[in-house]
C-alpha positions as CSV (number, residue, x, y, z in Angstrom):
1,M,59.6,89.4,100.4
2,N,56.8,92.0,99.8
3,K,57.1,95.3,101.5
4,N,53.4,95.9,100.8
5,K,52.6,93.3,103.5
6,L,53.8,95.8,106.1
7,Y,51.2,97.8,108.0
8,P,51.0,99.5,111.5
9,L,52.2,96.9,113.9
10,K,51.0,96.2,117.5
11,F,52.8,93.9,119.9
12,S,51.9,91.9,122.9
13,P,53.1,93.5,126.1
14,I,55.9,91.8,128.0
15,L,54.9,92.2,131.7
16,K,57.5,92.2,134.4
17,E,56.9,91.6,138.1
18,R,59.0,93.9,140.3
19,L,59.5,94.3,144.1
20,W,58.3,97.9,143.7
21,G,55.5,97.3,141.2
22,G,51.8,97.9,141.6
23,S,48.4,97.7,139.8
24,K,48.2,100.9,137.7
25,L,49.2,99.1,134.5
26,R,45.9,97.3,134.9
27,D,43.8,100.0,136.6
28,L,44.8,102.9,134.4
29,L,46.2,101.3,131.2
30,G,44.1,98.2,130.9
31,K,47.0,95.7,130.9
32,S,46.2,92.1,131.9
33,I,48.8,92.0,134.6
34,P,49.5,88.7,136.5
35,N,49.6,90.3,140.0
36,N,49.6,93.5,141.9
37,Q,53.4,93.8,141.9
38,T,53.7,94.3,138.1
39,G,56.2,97.1,137.6
40,E,56.8,97.2,133.8
41,S,55.1,96.6,130.5
42,W,57.6,96.3,127.7
43,E,55.7,97.6,124.7
44,L,58.3,97.3,122.0
45,S,61.6,95.5,122.6
46,G,64.5,94.0,120.7
47,V,66.3,93.0,123.9
48,P,67.6,89.4,123.5
49,G,65.3,87.1,125.6
50,D,62.5,89.7,125.5
51,I,61.7,90.1,121.8
52,S,58.3,91.6,121.1
53,V,55.8,89.5,119.2
54,V,53.2,91.0,116.7
55,S,49.6,90.8,118.0
56,N,47.6,92.2,115.0
57,G,47.1,91.5,111.3
58,S,48.6,89.0,108.9
59,L,52.0,89.0,110.7
60,N,50.5,88.1,114.0
61,G,52.8,85.7,115.9
62,K,56.0,86.8,114.2
63,D,58.6,88.5,116.5
64,L,60.4,91.8,115.9
65,Q,63.7,90.2,115.0
66,Q,62.1,88.0,112.4
67,L,60.5,91.1,110.9
68,I,63.8,92.9,110.8
69,D,65.6,89.9,109.2
70,E,62.8,89.6,106.6
71,Y,62.0,93.3,105.8
72,G,65.2,95.1,106.8
73,D,65.2,98.7,105.4
74,Y,61.5,98.5,104.7
75,L,60.8,98.1,108.4
76,L,63.5,100.1,110.0
77,G,64.6,102.6,107.3
78,K,68.0,102.8,105.6
79,A,69.4,105.3,108.1
80,V,68.6,103.0,111.0
81,T,70.0,99.8,109.4
82,S,73.1,101.8,108.4
83,A,73.7,102.8,112.0
84,F,72.4,99.7,113.9
85,G,72.4,96.9,111.4
86,R,69.7,94.3,112.3
87,N,69.4,95.5,115.9
88,F,66.3,97.4,117.0
89,P,67.6,100.6,118.7
90,I,64.7,101.6,120.9
91,L,63.0,100.1,123.9
92,I,59.5,101.4,124.9
93,K,58.1,100.7,128.4
94,F,55.4,101.7,130.7
95,I,56.5,101.7,134.4
96,D,54.4,101.7,137.5
97,A,56.2,102.5,140.7
98,A,54.0,101.7,143.7
99,K,57.2,102.0,145.8
100,D,60.5,103.8,145.3
101,L,62.8,102.2,142.8
102,S,66.4,101.7,143.8
103,I,68.9,104.5,143.0
104,Q,70.7,103.5,139.8
105,V,72.8,104.6,136.9
106,H,73.4,103.3,133.4
107,P,76.7,103.3,131.5
108,N,77.3,105.2,128.3
109,D,77.8,103.6,124.9
110,E,81.6,103.3,125.3
111,L,81.5,101.7,128.7
112,A,78.6,99.5,127.9
113,Q,80.2,98.2,124.8
114,E,83.5,97.6,126.5
115,R,81.9,95.7,129.5
116,H,78.7,94.2,128.1
117,N,78.9,94.3,124.3
118,S,75.7,96.5,124.5
119,M,74.5,100.0,123.8
120,G,74.5,102.4,126.7
121,K,71.2,103.6,128.1
122,T,70.0,107.2,127.7
123,E,66.3,107.4,128.4
124,M,63.3,109.8,128.5
125,W,60.4,109.8,131.0
126,H,56.9,111.1,130.3
127,V,54.7,111.1,133.4
128,M,51.3,109.7,132.7
129,D,50.0,109.7,136.3
130,A,51.4,110.9,139.6
131,D,50.0,110.7,143.1
132,E,50.1,113.8,145.2
133,D,53.7,114.7,146.3
134,A,55.1,112.0,144.0
135,R,58.7,112.7,143.0
136,L,61.6,111.6,140.9
137,I,65.3,111.5,142.0
138,I,67.6,112.9,139.3
139,G,71.2,113.8,139.8
140,F,73.0,115.3,142.7
141,K,72.3,118.5,144.7
142,K,76.0,119.6,144.3
143,E,79.0,118.4,142.3
144,L,80.8,115.6,144.0
145,S,84.2,114.0,143.8
146,T,84.4,110.3,143.5
147,E,85.8,110.2,147.1
148,E,82.9,112.2,148.4
149,Y,80.5,109.9,146.7
150,I,82.1,106.8,148.1
151,S,82.2,108.3,151.6
152,S,78.5,109.2,151.5
153,L,77.7,105.7,150.3
154,Q,79.7,104.0,153.1
155,A,78.0,106.2,155.7
156,N,74.6,105.4,154.3
157,H,74.0,109.1,153.6
158,L,73.7,109.0,149.8
159,P,70.0,110.0,149.7
160,D,70.9,113.3,151.4
161,L,72.9,114.3,148.3
162,L,70.3,113.4,145.7
163,H,68.2,116.0,143.8
164,E,64.5,115.4,143.9
165,E,61.8,116.7,141.4
166,K,58.2,116.8,142.4
167,V,56.2,115.7,139.4
168,N,52.7,116.0,137.8
169,K,51.0,114.4,134.8
170,G,52.6,115.5,131.6
171,D,56.0,116.3,133.1
172,T,58.9,115.0,130.9
173,F,62.6,114.4,131.7
174,M,65.7,113.4,129.8
175,I,68.0,111.1,131.7
176,N,71.4,110.9,130.1
177,A,73.6,107.9,130.6
178,G,75.7,108.5,133.7
179,R,73.0,110.4,135.6
180,V,72.0,108.8,138.9
181,H,68.2,108.5,139.1
182,A,65.2,106.7,140.5
183,I,61.4,106.7,140.0
184,G,59.5,107.6,143.2
185,A,56.5,105.9,144.6
186,G,53.2,106.9,143.0
187,V,54.5,107.6,139.5
188,L,53.3,105.9,136.3
189,L,55.3,106.9,133.2
190,A,56.2,106.0,129.6
191,E,59.9,105.4,129.1
192,I,61.7,105.7,125.8
193,Q,65.3,104.4,125.9
194,Q,68.1,103.0,124.0
195,T,67.9,99.2,123.6
196,S,69.9,98.1,126.7
197,N,69.1,96.3,129.9
198,I,72.3,97.3,131.7
199,T,71.6,98.8,135.1
200,Y,74.0,99.5,138.0
201,R,72.1,99.6,141.3
202,I,73.9,101.8,143.7
203,Y,71.5,102.2,146.7
204,D,68.4,100.3,147.7
205,F,67.3,101.7,151.0
206,N,68.5,98.5,152.6
207,R,65.4,96.7,151.2
208,R,65.1,92.9,151.0
209,N,63.7,90.8,148.2
210,K,60.9,88.2,148.6
211,D,63.4,85.7,149.9
212,G,64.5,88.1,152.7
213,E,67.9,88.9,151.2
214,L,69.4,92.3,150.5
215,R,69.4,93.0,146.8
216,E,72.7,93.1,144.9
217,L,74.5,96.4,144.5
218,H,76.9,97.3,141.8
219,T,79.1,99.8,143.7
220,Q,82.4,99.2,141.9
221,E,80.9,99.0,138.4
222,A,79.1,102.3,138.9
223,L,82.1,104.4,139.9
224,D,83.3,104.9,136.3
225,A,79.8,105.2,135.0
226,I,78.5,108.1,137.2
227,D,78.4,111.7,136.1
228,Y,79.2,113.5,139.4
229,S,78.2,117.0,138.1
230,A,75.3,118.9,139.5
231,D,73.4,120.0,136.4
232,Q,69.8,120.0,137.4
233,D,68.1,121.1,134.2
234,F,66.6,117.7,133.4
235,R,63.0,118.8,132.6
236,V,62.0,118.8,129.0
237,R,60.0,121.9,128.1
238,Y,57.7,121.6,125.1
239,R,54.6,123.2,123.6
240,E,51.3,121.5,123.6
241,S,49.9,123.2,120.5
242,L,46.8,121.5,119.1
243,G,47.0,119.8,115.7
244,V,50.8,119.9,115.1
245,S,53.9,117.9,116.1
246,N,55.5,119.7,119.0
247,T,59.2,119.0,119.6
248,M,60.1,117.4,122.9
249,V,63.5,115.7,122.5
250,R,66.2,115.7,119.9
251,S,69.1,113.4,120.7
252,P,71.5,111.0,118.8
253,Y,69.5,108.1,120.2
254,F,65.8,109.1,119.5
255,N,63.6,112.1,118.6
256,T,60.2,112.5,120.3
257,D,57.3,114.8,119.5
258,Y,54.1,115.6,121.3
259,L,51.0,115.4,119.1
260,R,47.5,116.4,120.5
261,L,44.6,116.0,118.1
262,E,40.9,116.7,118.2
263,Q,40.2,116.0,114.6
264,N,41.6,113.8,111.8
265,K,45.1,114.5,110.6
266,P,47.0,113.3,107.6
267,M,50.7,112.5,108.3
268,D,53.2,112.8,105.4
269,L,56.0,110.4,106.3
270,K,57.9,110.5,103.0
271,E,60.8,112.4,104.4
272,R,61.5,110.0,107.3
273,S,64.7,108.0,107.3
274,S,63.4,105.7,110.0
275,F,60.3,103.9,111.3
276,S,57.9,105.8,113.6
277,I,56.5,104.7,117.0
278,Y,53.2,106.1,118.3
279,I,52.6,105.8,122.1
280,C,49.1,106.8,123.2
281,V,49.1,108.7,126.5
282,S,45.4,109.8,126.3
283,G,42.3,109.3,124.2
284,K,42.1,107.0,121.2
285,A,42.5,107.0,117.4
286,V,42.6,104.8,114.4
287,L,45.9,104.7,112.3
288,Q,44.8,104.3,108.7
289,T,47.1,103.4,105.8
290,E,46.3,102.3,102.2
291,S,45.9,98.7,103.4
292,A,45.0,98.7,107.0
293,K,43.1,100.4,109.9
294,V,44.7,99.9,113.3
295,P,43.1,101.2,116.5
296,I,45.3,102.8,119.2
297,G,44.1,103.6,122.7
298,L,45.5,104.7,126.1
299,G,48.5,102.6,127.0
300,E,49.0,101.2,123.5
301,T,52.1,101.4,121.2
302,V,52.1,101.1,117.4
303,L,55.1,100.7,115.1
304,I,54.8,102.4,111.7
305,P,57.3,100.7,109.3
306,A,59.6,103.0,107.3
307,S,58.1,101.9,104.0
308,I,54.7,103.5,104.9
309,H,54.7,107.1,103.5
310,D,51.1,108.2,104.1
311,L,49.2,107.8,107.3
312,M,45.8,109.2,108.4
313,I,45.1,109.6,112.1
314,L,41.3,109.3,112.6
315,T,40.3,110.8,116.0
316,T,38.2,113.3,117.9
317,D,40.6,113.3,120.9
318,V,44.0,111.7,121.3
319,T,47.5,112.6,122.6
320,L,50.4,110.6,121.1
321,L,54.1,110.6,121.6
322,E,55.8,110.2,118.2
323,V,59.2,108.6,118.3
324,T,61.7,108.4,115.4
325,I,65.5,107.9,115.0
């Protein structure tokens, strides 16, 4: 095993058809979507059954789990393997909501482990495009008891209790496990989340699937997972200073910085204890290491292995989200 074989890694998108999906993944991000109901592009995934496959360089065709098994610490970083073993802890997606998503909630680590042998799901949303008056649903307007929640659900009045946030391009939100939420119609966003595919659907506007059937709800499972408080400070406030990494999110699950560049920038990665992920949300660049030059453009995601200590970003105009553990 030769750690020097590692370089900035790109992966083939895993495209998901959804009842609420649209065409923005193709029209704005250039994805080769199979139809106009494509809701998600999984950019970097270690979820069993949906493991990302390398699409560039000498490791082309190998999947993420094979790389982890072969390169371990050199790929993930010692702090990551210490905490998560051979599991990749982050899932990166682009999501296009042509219609409202269902109202849903995700369990925390403890509940997800107990029920599903999985991590919980805390996630971050960065809005990349939003139609006029597009909104997100996040949390409740007021604190509820479990009994009040159940009563509103049974009376079909749950939407009246939900807090809405009108959104614009660049808006960013942190959605902790337990927080009810939904992406509204007209929103295209980048999602950074724990590696988990556990979702409890609690309300779906009485919509039917392509077979004409009401979609499954997870009413009972959700009761113990929901945070019934009314904290409405979900918006992530961050600087957009040019040429430097601006802190967006610091959490036990992932850290995210905002990096806007109009000229080349060297990145000293020696002090990292994990891999880095770059998500391009505007412009383009080339990520240059000692052994490789890898282009990144709007709607692309690149994994920088932990063993890479020096990186040059070559650009005249790019905005990146930089994710680490």
